C-alpha positions, -999 to 999 in steps of 0.1 A, spaced: -387 -399 -251 -373 -433 -242 -386 -455 -214 -354 -453 -195 -353 -415 -196 -389 -413 -185 -383 -437 -156 -352 -417 -145 -372 -384 -147 -400 -398 -126 -375 -411 -100 -359 -377 -98 -393 -360 -94 -403 -385 -67 -371 -378 -48 -376 -341 -50 -411 -345 -37 -399 -367 -9 -374 -341 1 -400 -314 1 -423 -335 22 -396 -342 47 -387 -305 49 -424 -296 55 -426 -323 82 -394 -310 99 -407 -275 98 -440 -285 113 -423 -305 141 -400 -276 148 -431 -254 152 -444 -277 179 -469 -298 160 -480 -332 172 -469 -363 154 -502 -367 134 -500 -331 124 -464 -335 114 -472 -365 92 -501 -346 76 -479 -316 68 -453 -339 52 -480 -357 32 -494 -324 20 -460 -311 11 -452 -343 -9 -485 -343 -27 -484 -307 -36 -448 -308 -49 -454 -340 -69 -485 -325 -85 -467 -294 -95 -437 -312 -108 -457 -337 -129 -478 -309 -143 -447 -289 -153 -431 -319 -169 -463 -328 -188 -466 -293 -202 -429 -292 -212 -432 -326 -230 -463 -315 -249 -447 -283 -262 
């Protein structure tokens, strides 16, 4: 896989993870969470999504 394609794939994965983190933060805030709890929910959403996406891409590349 070329370096440009890998960079593009990583960028797309990061954007998807950011969207998931923002969505989790918005849902937490709508539920009445405090600002620190909202940030924590967003960070957890981002981290979990990024981990799953990178694991999936790694397995698909290795096959």
